A tleap script that builds the chain and sets N, CA, C and O, in Angstrom:
source leaprc.protein.ff14SB
mol = sequence {
  NMET THR HIE VAL VAL ALA GLU PRO CYS PHE
  GLY CYS LYS TYR THR ASP CYS VAL VAL VAL
  CYS PRO VAL GLU CYS PHE TYR GLU GLY GLU
  SER MET LEU TYR ILE HIE PRO ASP GLU CYS
  ILE ASP CYS GLU ALA CYS VAL PRO GLU CYS
  PRO VAL GLU ALA ILE PHE HIE GLU ASP ASN
  LEU PRO GLU LYS TRP LYS GLU TYR LYS GLU
  LEU ASN ALA GLU MET ALA PRO LYS CYS PRO
  PRO ILE THR GLU LYS LYS GLU PRO LEU GLY
  PRO PRO CVAL
}
set mol.1.N position { -3.643 14.320 -4.129 }
set mol.1.CA position { -4.236 13.157 -4.015 }
set mol.1.C position { -2.792 11.912 -4.069 }
set mol.1.O position { -1.670 11.902 -4.576 }
set mol.2.N position { -3.731 10.844 -3.123 }
set mol.2.CA position { -2.754 9.710 -2.697 }
set mol.2.C position { -3.290 8.511 -3.126 }
set mol.2.O position { -4.346 8.585 -3.754 }
set mol.3.N position { -2.835 7.490 -2.944 }
set mol.3.CA position { -3.350 6.310 -3.165 }
set mol.3.C position { -3.180 5.988 -1.551 }
set mol.3.O position { -2.461 6.628 -0.783 }
set mol.4.N position { -4.072 4.758 -1.185 }
set mol.4.CA position { -4.011 4.153 -0.148 }
set mol.4.C position { -3.970 2.598 0.132 }
set mol.4.O position { -4.470 1.912 -0.760 }
set mol.5.N position { -3.530 2.029 1.067 }
set mol.5.CA position { -3.276 0.392 0.802 }
set mol.5.C position { -4.101 0.136 2.362 }
set mol.5.O position { -3.964 0.483 3.535 }
set mol.6.N position { -4.963 -0.642 1.584 }
set mol.6.CA position { -6.284 -1.244 2.875 }
set mol.6.C position { -6.421 -2.777 3.146 }
set mol.6.O position { -6.010 -3.798 2.596 }
set mol.7.N position { -6.937 -2.576 3.889 }
set mol.7.CA position { -7.518 -4.307 4.490 }
set mol.7.C position { -6.906 -4.831 4.028 }
set mol.7.O position { -5.696 -4.802 4.255 }
set mol.8.N position { -7.592 -5.727 2.958 }
set mol.8.CA position { -6.920 -6.674 2.098 }
set mol.8.C position { -5.352 -7.111 2.064 }
set mol.8.O position { -4.935 -8.231 1.766 }
set mol.9.N position { -4.560 -5.953 2.442 }
set mol.9.CA position { -3.000 -6.093 2.597 }
set mol.9.C position { -2.834 -7.319 3.762 }
set mol.9.O position { -2.380 -8.452 3.601 }
set mol.10.N position { -3.383 -6.662 5.035 }
set mol.10.CA position { -3.270 -7.669 6.382 }
set mol.10.C position { -3.336 -8.197 5.950 }
set mol.10.O position { -4.070 -8.376 4.978 }
set mol.11.N position { -1.999 -9.256 6.790 }
set mol.11.CA position { -1.548 -10.442 6.711 }
set mol.11.C position { -0.834 -11.351 5.471 }
set mol.11.O position { -0.055 -12.303 5.507 }
set mol.12.N position { -1.351 -10.742 4.561 }
set mol.12.CA position { -0.603 -11.371 3.301 }
set mol.12.C position { 0.435 -10.317 2.505 }
set mol.12.O position { 1.225 -10.870 1.739 }
set mol.13.N position { 0.499 -9.107 2.590 }
set mol.13.CA position { 1.284 -8.389 2.471 }
set mol.13.C position { 1.981 -8.409 1.076 }
set mol.13.O position { 3.091 -7.890 0.966 }
set mol.14.N position { 1.415 -8.944 0.089 }
set mol.14.CA position { 2.406 -8.943 -1.671 }
set mol.14.C position { 2.911 -8.004 -1.584 }
set mol.14.O position { 2.417 -7.135 -0.865 }
set mol.15.N position { 4.310 -7.737 -2.397 }
set mol.15.CA position { 5.243 -6.814 -2.872 }
set mol.15.C position { 4.947 -6.727 -4.163 }
set mol.15.O position { 5.800 -5.863 -4.366 }
set mol.16.N position { 4.458 -6.885 -5.239 }
set mol.16.CA position { 4.408 -6.847 -6.595 }
set mol.16.C position { 4.207 -5.329 -6.797 }
set mol.16.O position { 4.581 -4.830 -7.859 }
set mol.17.N position { 3.565 -4.469 -5.718 }
set mol.17.CA position { 3.550 -3.203 -6.551 }
set mol.17.C position { 4.593 -2.260 -5.821 }
set mol.17.O position { 4.840 -1.083 -6.083 }
set mol.18.N position { 5.119 -3.034 -4.882 }
set mol.18.CA position { 6.728 -1.983 -4.799 }
set mol.18.C position { 7.526 -1.797 -6.016 }
set mol.18.O position { 8.051 -0.701 -6.211 }
set mol.19.N position { 7.663 -2.714 -6.816 }
set mol.19.CA position { 8.266 -2.398 -7.762 }
set mol.19.C position { 8.364 -2.154 -8.728 }
set mol.19.O position { 9.327 -2.247 -9.490 }
set mol.20.N position { 6.819 -1.596 -8.940 }
set mol.20.CA position { 6.861 -0.647 -10.143 }
set mol.20.C position { 6.671 0.667 -9.763 }
set mol.20.O position { 6.833 1.498 -10.656 }
set mol.21.N position { 6.299 1.157 -8.411 }
set mol.21.CA position { 6.549 2.591 -7.725 }
set mol.21.C position { 7.147 3.070 -8.603 }
set mol.21.O position { 7.665 2.099 -9.153 }
set mol.22.N position { 7.538 4.253 -9.310 }
set mol.22.CA position { 8.456 5.188 -9.708 }
set mol.22.C position { 9.070 6.190 -8.528 }
set mol.22.O position { 10.091 6.784 -8.873 }
set mol.23.N position { 8.709 6.390 -7.527 }
set mol.23.CA position { 8.976 7.113 -6.652 }
set mol.23.C position { 9.417 6.306 -5.170 }
set mol.23.O position { 10.188 6.841 -4.372 }
set mol.24.N position { 8.952 5.266 -4.990 }
set mol.24.CA position { 9.543 4.799 -3.723 }
set mol.24.C position { 8.525 5.206 -2.415 }
set mol.24.O position { 8.778 5.629 -1.287 }
set mol.25.N position { 7.527 4.945 -2.963 }
set mol.25.CA position { 6.223 5.701 -1.617 }
set mol.25.C position { 6.349 4.228 -0.830 }
set mol.25.O position { 6.363 4.428 0.385 }
set mol.26.N position { 6.429 3.050 -1.110 }
set mol.26.CA position { 6.086 1.919 -0.107 }
set mol.26.C position { 6.776 2.078 1.096 }
set mol.26.O position { 7.856 2.646 1.255 }
set mol.27.N position { 5.873 1.380 2.167 }
set mol.27.CA position { 7.050 1.387 3.356 }
set mol.27.C position { 6.232 0.311 4.241 }
set mol.27.O position { 5.032 0.448 4.480 }
set mol.28.N position { 7.086 -0.883 4.749 }
set mol.28.CA position { 6.629 -1.890 4.959 }
set mol.28.C position { 6.351 -2.191 6.590 }
set mol.28.O position { 7.397 -2.227 7.237 }
set mol.29.N position { 5.312 -2.379 7.247 }
set mol.29.CA position { 4.874 -2.505 8.289 }
set mol.29.C position { 4.795 -3.745 8.655 }
set mol.29.O position { 4.575 -4.647 7.848 }
set mol.30.N position { 4.985 -3.955 10.062 }
set mol.30.CA position { 4.901 -5.934 10.360 }
set mol.30.C position { 3.846 -6.497 9.774 }
set mol.30.O position { 4.197 -7.490 9.138 }
set mol.31.N position { 2.392 -6.228 9.701 }
set mol.31.CA position { 1.239 -6.945 8.935 }
set mol.31.C position { 1.037 -6.238 7.653 }
set mol.31.O position { 0.013 -6.545 7.043 }
set mol.32.N position { 1.680 -5.504 7.215 }
set mol.32.CA position { 1.087 -4.469 5.477 }
set mol.32.C position { 1.774 -3.770 5.540 }
set mol.32.O position { 2.551 -3.501 6.456 }
set mol.33.N position { 1.591 -3.214 4.318 }
set mol.33.CA position { 2.293 -2.208 3.419 }
set mol.33.C position { 1.768 -0.782 3.820 }
set mol.33.O position { 0.665 -0.812 4.365 }
set mol.34.N position { 2.352 0.507 3.658 }
set mol.34.CA position { 1.641 1.551 3.566 }
set mol.34.C position { 2.016 2.525 2.364 }
set mol.34.O position { 3.040 2.236 1.745 }
set mol.35.N position { 1.512 3.314 2.086 }
set mol.35.CA position { 1.883 4.053 0.733 }
set mol.35.C position { 2.068 5.704 1.812 }
set mol.35.O position { 1.327 5.988 2.753 }
set mol.36.N position { 3.117 6.460 1.365 }
set mol.36.CA position { 3.540 7.766 2.334 }
set mol.36.C position { 2.578 8.631 1.380 }
set mol.36.O position { 2.617 8.448 0.163 }
set mol.37.N position { 1.924 9.347 1.817 }
set mol.37.CA position { 0.851 10.672 1.223 }
set mol.37.C position { 1.321 11.342 0.349 }
set mol.37.O position { 0.839 11.486 -0.775 }
set mol.38.N position { 2.936 12.128 1.033 }
set mol.38.CA position { 3.231 13.057 0.546 }
set mol.38.C position { 4.132 12.850 -0.362 }
set mol.38.O position { 4.535 13.853 -0.951 }
set mol.39.N position { 4.729 11.465 -0.757 }
set mol.39.CA position { 5.532 10.786 -1.520 }
set mol.39.C position { 4.671 10.375 -3.020 }
set mol.39.O position { 5.211 10.441 -4.124 }
set mol.40.N position { 3.515 10.027 -2.838 }
set mol.40.CA position { 2.755 9.446 -3.938 }
set mol.40.C position { 2.604 10.363 -4.640 }
set mol.40.O position { 2.119 11.449 -4.321 }
set mol.41.N position { 3.223 9.850 -6.262 }
set mol.41.CA position { 2.563 10.782 -7.285 }
set mol.41.C position { 1.114 10.467 -7.702 }
set mol.41.O position { 0.845 11.332 -8.535 }
set mol.42.N position { 0.369 9.907 -7.592 }
set mol.42.CA position { -0.962 9.376 -8.245 }
set mol.42.C position { -0.478 8.567 -9.414 }
set mol.42.O position { -0.961 8.908 -10.494 }
set mol.43.N position { 0.048 7.951 -9.423 }
set mol.43.CA position { 0.307 7.323 -10.978 }
set mol.43.C position { -0.671 6.214 -11.589 }
set mol.43.O position { -1.205 5.925 -12.660 }
set mol.44.N position { -0.594 5.797 -10.362 }
set mol.44.CA position { -1.417 4.430 -10.439 }
set mol.44.C position { -1.213 2.930 -10.753 }
set mol.44.O position { -2.092 2.074 -10.855 }
set mol.45.N position { 0.159 2.778 -10.889 }
set mol.45.CA position { 0.989 2.230 -11.594 }
set mol.45.C position { 1.070 0.548 -10.266 }
set mol.45.O position { 1.197 -0.655 -10.493 }
set mol.46.N position { 0.928 1.305 -9.040 }
set mol.46.CA position { 0.747 -0.171 -8.148 }
set mol.46.C position { -0.722 -0.603 -8.472 }
set mol.46.O position { -0.750 -1.819 -8.666 }
set mol.47.N position { -1.841 -0.070 -8.585 }
set mol.47.CA position { -2.941 -0.852 -8.206 }
set mol.47.C position { -3.062 -1.694 -9.210 }
set mol.47.O position { -3.500 -2.556 -8.448 }
set mol.48.N position { -3.072 -2.274 -10.324 }
set mol.48.CA position { -2.950 -3.219 -11.121 }
set mol.48.C position { -2.361 -4.479 -10.581 }
set mol.48.O position { -2.738 -5.625 -10.827 }
set mol.49.N position { -1.351 -4.086 -9.784 }
set mol.49.CA position { -0.259 -5.228 -9.401 }
set mol.49.C position { -0.734 -5.753 -8.467 }
set mol.49.O position { -0.396 -6.937 -8.463 }
set mol.50.N position { -1.624 -5.395 -7.289 }
set mol.50.CA position { -2.081 -6.042 -6.391 }
set mol.50.C position { -2.855 -6.975 -6.387 }
set mol.50.O position { -4.069 -6.805 -6.270 }
set mol.51.N position { -2.304 -8.128 -6.513 }
set mol.51.CA position { -3.163 -9.374 -6.619 }
set mol.51.C position { -4.310 -9.624 -5.484 }
set mol.51.O position { -5.102 -10.566 -5.523 }
set mol.52.N position { -4.275 -8.763 -4.610 }
set mol.52.CA position { -5.850 -8.582 -3.662 }
set mol.52.C position { -6.647 -7.776 -3.427 }
set mol.52.O position { -7.546 -7.782 -2.586 }
set mol.53.N position { -6.182 -6.576 -4.614 }
set mol.53.CA position { -6.759 -5.484 -4.879 }
set mol.53.C position { -6.750 -4.780 -3.539 }
set mol.53.O position { -7.840 -4.429 -3.087 }
set mol.54.N position { -5.796 -4.566 -2.944 }
set mol.54.CA position { -5.794 -3.727 -1.545 }
set mol.54.C position { -5.395 -1.812 -1.650 }
set mol.54.O position { -5.445 -0.829 -0.911 }
set mol.55.N position { -5.046 -2.115 -2.912 }
set mol.55.CA position { -4.505 -0.325 -3.295 }
set mol.55.C position { -5.635 0.316 -3.909 }
set mol.55.O position { -6.028 -0.114 -4.994 }
set mol.56.N position { -6.266 1.381 -3.304 }
set mol.56.CA position { -7.220 2.287 -3.727 }
set mol.56.C position { -6.966 4.009 -3.677 }
set mol.56.O position { -6.498 4.492 -2.646 }
set mol.57.N position { -7.286 4.843 -4.785 }
set mol.57.CA position { -7.170 5.953 -5.008 }
set mol.57.C position { -7.832 6.747 -3.544 }
set mol.57.O position { -8.621 5.924 -3.081 }
set mol.58.N position { -7.827 7.455 -3.037 }
set mol.58.CA position { -8.072 8.045 -1.606 }
set mol.58.C position { -9.442 8.522 -1.995 }
set mol.58.O position { -10.311 8.170 -1.198 }
set mol.59.N position { -9.806 9.146 -2.892 }
set mol.59.CA position { -11.525 9.351 -3.694 }
set mol.59.C position { -12.138 8.237 -3.864 }
set mol.59.O position { -13.363 8.352 -3.895 }
set mol.60.N position { -11.534 6.708 -4.042 }
set mol.60.CA position { -12.449 5.541 -4.375 }
set mol.60.C position { -12.385 4.734 -3.172 }
set mol.60.O position { -13.092 3.753 -3.402 }
set mol.61.N position { -11.817 4.635 -1.813 }
set mol.61.CA position { -11.320 4.081 -0.843 }
set mol.61.C position { -12.527 3.544 -0.170 }
set mol.61.O position { -12.957 4.112 0.834 }
set mol.62.N position { -13.017 2.649 -0.580 }
set mol.62.CA position { -14.285 1.956 0.515 }
set mol.62.C position { -14.506 2.823 1.887 }
set mol.62.O position { -13.697 3.081 2.778 }
set mol.63.N position { -16.155 3.253 1.718 }
set mol.63.CA position { -16.399 3.667 3.176 }
set mol.63.C position { -15.893 2.523 4.485 }
set mol.63.O position { -15.660 3.012 5.591 }
set mol.64.N position { -15.760 1.161 4.301 }
set mol.64.CA position { -15.536 0.645 5.412 }
set mol.64.C position { -14.221 0.848 5.615 }
set mol.64.O position { -13.827 0.539 6.739 }
set mol.65.N position { -13.368 1.308 4.807 }
set mol.65.CA position { -12.166 1.317 4.898 }
set mol.65.C position { -11.178 2.336 5.173 }
set mol.65.O position { -9.969 2.185 5.343 }
set mol.66.N position { -11.976 3.568 5.194 }
set mol.66.CA position { -11.591 5.075 5.371 }
set mol.66.C position { -10.522 5.232 6.494 }
set mol.66.O position { -9.528 5.947 6.373 }
set mol.67.N position { -10.774 4.616 7.415 }
set mol.67.CA position { -9.420 4.998 8.315 }
set mol.67.C position { -7.879 4.582 7.706 }
set mol.67.O position { -6.848 4.705 8.368 }
set mol.68.N position { -7.908 4.317 6.987 }
set mol.68.CA position { -6.821 3.216 6.402 }
set mol.68.C position { -6.337 4.549 5.682 }
set mol.68.O position { -5.107 4.557 5.632 }
set mol.69.N position { -6.860 5.579 5.158 }
set mol.69.CA position { -6.321 6.848 4.962 }
set mol.69.C position { -5.150 7.284 5.620 }
set mol.69.O position { -3.969 7.499 5.348 }
set mol.70.N position { -5.946 7.336 6.628 }
set mol.70.CA position { -5.197 7.823 7.775 }
set mol.70.C position { -4.084 7.370 8.498 }
set mol.70.O position { -3.080 7.955 8.905 }
set mol.71.N position { -4.623 5.740 8.607 }
set mol.71.CA position { -3.310 4.642 9.077 }
set mol.71.C position { -2.083 4.842 8.373 }
set mol.71.O position { -1.016 4.958 8.976 }
set mol.72.N position { -2.209 4.905 6.713 }
set mol.72.CA position { -1.119 4.858 5.662 }
set mol.72.C position { -0.471 6.150 6.185 }
set mol.72.O position { 0.626 5.901 6.685 }
set mol.73.N position { -0.851 7.643 6.236 }
set mol.73.CA position { -0.420 8.647 6.295 }
set mol.73.C position { 0.265 8.449 8.246 }
set mol.73.O position { 1.417 8.784 8.522 }
set mol.74.N position { -0.338 8.094 8.911 }
set mol.74.CA position { 0.501 7.613 10.368 }
set mol.74.C position { 2.056 6.495 10.503 }
set mol.74.O position { 3.059 6.588 11.210 }
set mol.75.N position { 1.622 5.477 9.451 }
set mol.75.CA position { 2.413 4.782 9.571 }
set mol.75.C position { 3.757 4.547 8.822 }
set mol.75.O position { 4.824 4.077 9.217 }
set mol.76.N position { 3.324 5.071 7.502 }
set mol.76.CA position { 4.417 5.307 6.831 }
set mol.76.C position { 5.683 5.844 7.245 }
set mol.76.O position { 6.693 5.148 7.133 }
set mol.77.N position { 5.754 7.373 7.860 }
set mol.77.CA position { 7.040 7.494 8.255 }
set mol.77.C position { 7.686 6.369 9.736 }
set mol.77.O position { 8.835 6.303 10.172 }
set mol.78.N position { 7.206 6.080 9.913 }
set mol.78.CA position { 7.468 5.001 11.130 }
set mol.78.C position { 8.100 3.671 10.450 }
set mol.78.O position { 8.866 2.922 11.056 }
set mol.79.N position { 7.694 3.487 9.166 }
set mol.79.CA position { 8.412 2.195 9.101 }
set mol.79.C position { 9.453 2.007 8.024 }
set mol.79.O position { 9.532 2.965 7.255 }
set mol.80.N position { 10.019 1.308 7.861 }
set mol.80.CA position { 11.192 1.103 6.707 }
set mol.80.C position { 10.797 1.096 5.234 }
set mol.80.O position { 9.895 0.341 4.872 }
set mol.81.N position { 11.526 2.028 4.213 }
set mol.81.CA position { 10.706 2.041 2.495 }
set mol.81.C position { 11.146 0.428 2.538 }
set mol.81.O position { 11.831 -0.165 3.371 }
set mol.82.N position { 10.451 -0.085 1.250 }
set mol.82.CA position { 10.599 -1.213 0.368 }
set mol.82.C position { 10.395 -0.980 -0.874 }
set mol.82.O position { 9.412 -0.429 -1.371 }
set mol.83.N position { 11.465 -1.461 -1.477 }
set mol.83.CA position { 11.389 -1.359 -3.351 }
set mol.83.C position { 11.508 -2.461 -4.105 }
set mol.83.O position { 11.334 -2.483 -5.323 }
set mol.84.N position { 11.879 -3.638 -3.245 }
set mol.84.CA position { 12.061 -5.111 -3.670 }
set mol.84.C position { 10.815 -6.092 -3.289 }
set mol.84.O position { 10.271 -6.086 -2.185 }
set mol.85.N position { 10.534 -6.743 -4.129 }
set mol.85.CA position { 9.990 -7.448 -4.178 }
set mol.85.C position { 10.179 -8.330 -2.986 }
set mol.85.O position { 11.360 -8.667 -2.900 }
set mol.86.N position { 9.151 -9.000 -1.689 }
set mol.86.CA position { 9.646 -10.054 -0.868 }
set mol.86.C position { 8.462 -11.237 -1.223 }
set mol.86.O position { 7.552 -11.130 -2.045 }
set mol.87.N position { 8.766 -12.381 -0.351 }
set mol.87.CA position { 7.784 -13.302 -0.253 }
set mol.87.C position { 6.862 -12.627 0.547 }
set mol.87.O position { 7.211 -11.954 1.517 }
set mol.88.N position { 5.187 -12.836 0.036 }
set mol.88.CA position { 4.152 -12.660 1.104 }
set mol.88.C position { 4.101 -13.419 2.481 }
set mol.88.O position { 4.807 -14.399 2.718 }
set mol.89.N position { 3.228 -12.893 3.340 }
set mol.89.CA position { 3.505 -13.182 4.465 }
set mol.89.C position { 2.368 -14.523 4.243 }
set mol.89.O position { 2.380 -15.434 5.071 }
set mol.90.N position { 1.653 -14.550 3.371 }
set mol.90.CA position { 0.591 -15.997 3.291 }
set mol.90.C position { -0.509 -15.359 2.024 }
set mol.90.O position { -0.486 -14.265 1.461 }
set mol.91.N position { -1.400 -16.473 1.866 }
set mol.91.CA position { -2.317 -16.261 0.884 }
set mol.91.C position { -3.101 -15.142 0.535 }
set mol.91.O position { -2.603 -14.215 1.173 }
set mol.92.N position { -3.973 -14.747 -0.068 }
set mol.92.CA position { -4.671 -13.813 -0.366 }
set mol.92.C position { -6.423 -14.276 0.526 }
set mol.92.O position { -7.223 -15.149 0.189 }
set mol.93.N position { -6.476 -13.604 1.326 }
set mol.93.CA position { -7.777 -13.998 1.804 }
set mol.93.C position { -9.241 -13.677 1.364 }
set mol.93.O position { -10.190 -14.168 1.974 }
savepdb mol mol.pdb
quit
């Protein structure tokens, strides 16, 4: 099981979640963050840290964002890991 970063992260890219991840499974894309599904240990530490509520357990991912499960799996291996907090791209939408 894994967690998934969904649509609310796009364009704001808050990084509060990455500093609490015990296994460093977050990866930074140009417009949003991704969780590597093979690395996530399903601890849920990141969920309450996201100010835009963009992180969901894969079983609770809203239907309108189901494609983000595959997107995270596809993009995480292509992006650099992120472990430190950075300035967001913009305010929450």
